[in-house]
N, C-alpha and C positions, 0 to 999 in steps of 0.2 A: 859407497863400501868397501867394506875394509878389502885390504890390499891379499888377506888369508880368507879365502871363498869360506874355509869349513867352515873355521871359528863365526863367520858371521852368520852360517847359515845355525848352527847352535846356537845362537844366540838367537837368532830369528823363531826357529820351533819352542822355546823355550819362553819367548815371550809374547806370542802365538797360538801355543798350544791349543791351550782349552775351546779357543774362539775357532780353532779351525776342527776340533772336533765336534764342538758343537754342527761346525756348516757339514761337516761331514756325514754327523748322524741320519741331520735333516733329508740329506740326497740319498739316504742310501736306508733310512729306516731301522736303525739305532744305534748307541755311543758302542756297539761291541763292533762294530761295522764301523764304523767313526773311526774307531781308534787304527784297528789294519788302512783302512783308509790314508790317516795321517801318516802311517808308519812307510806305508808306499810311496805316497808324495815326496815324504823327508828323502826316500830311495832315490827317486826320481832327480831331486833338486842334488843330492851326493854324487849322484853321476851327471847333471848339467856340469857341476865345478871342473870336471877335467877334463871337461870342451870351451872348460875359459867366456869370456865375455861379460860387458858388463851388463847389470838387472836395473831397468832404472825406476820402475817401483816393484820393488821387494815384497810387501806386504798382497797386493795385488796379484804379484807374478806366484805367490804361496800358494794366492787361494785358488787359483789359475788350475793349477797343477793340482791343487786337492778337487778340483771339480773331474778331471780327467780321470784320476785317479778311479774317483766316487766313479765314475760311467764307465770306466774298465773292471771295477769290482762288482757291478751290479748285474754288468753284461755276462762276468765269469758266474756268478752265482745264480743266472739262467739258466748256463751250459751245466752249472750242475745238476741241476734237477731233472735234466735231464739221468745223470748215471746216479739216483740217489739210492741210496743202501738198500739190499732188498732180500732177508735170509728165507725166499719163499723155498728155494730146494736147498735149505739146507740140510744134513744128516744130523736128527735129535738123537739118534740114539742105535743101538748094537739091539740086533734080532735076539727075540727073547725077553725081549723089556719091558715091564708091566702098562698098557696101553696108557692108563691111566697118567704115569708118570711119565710117555713119550708127552701124551697131548700135553701134561705142563711142560716141560721141555720148550716144546713147539711154540707155544702162547709165550712164551718166557724170550724165546727168541726172536718172534713176533715182534713182541715189544722192545727189546732192545734194539730192531730199527727203525721203529718211530723212534725211539729216545733221543737215534744218533739223528735220524731224518730232522731235529730240532736244532741241530748243531747249525752254526756259521759253517761255510762250506768251507774254510781252512781247516777251522779248531774240527772237522770231522775226517778230515783229509789226514789232518798229520796224527789223530789219533789211530784212524781206521790203519794207514802205514807202520804207526810204529805196534798196537795189539794187535791186530788181524795178518797183517801182512810181515809184523818183525825186522823195520827197515828201523837204525838205529837213527836216534838225532839229529847227529852233524847231517847225516845223508837228506835227512826227509827237509830241513833247512834249508841244502843247499836244492832241489828241487821245486821247493814251493817260495824259492826266496825269499826266505824270513832269518831272522837270529834262531838261533840253537834259546836261547832262554825263550823266544817268541814260540817255537816248536814246544819246550818245554809248559810255558803258561795254556796252551792249547791243549793239551792231553792233558794236563791236572784238569782245568775248565769241565773238559768234558767225563772224565772221570772220576765229579763231584755230579756233575751235573744225573750221569748216568744211575752214579750211587743214589742219590737223592729222590731222581723220579722214578727207579726201581723199587725202595724201600716205600716210597707211598704207595704205590702198587700193593706189594704185600700187604699195607695195613690194613687194606680194603676188605 
């Protein structure tokens, strides 16, 4: 292993990235989740670089870290199902609004909840924290333990998914 662990780590992930993503995707049930798992594995290995110590079999170690990250990802996703978006009690209109319009708004809000629940956990969290709760990207990145650019990607993905799905509903 080279003396500069960070350079070694970057080289390892450049060489093994696609293979690690395929491996993680099989463990968590999708490529997007696999990408997130590999990013978390990379962060774990980067943290390891601060602790020092030689790694005898780097590729095997990287896959081992990815496997643990996939386990944690799956556990977190399962916990998130307990806190899925539910707009059931949303205030959809002011007094005196046409009942047909109220019903239409309520149905759209409920549909939005379903659409948001289709997203991966981190993507959903980033979107809700930003668009519903109003938190800035930097704070969301800190809270979720991901980069600001990953927060931006999650939010953009959620917006595109919501737009496309809701547009398809309107076409019916």
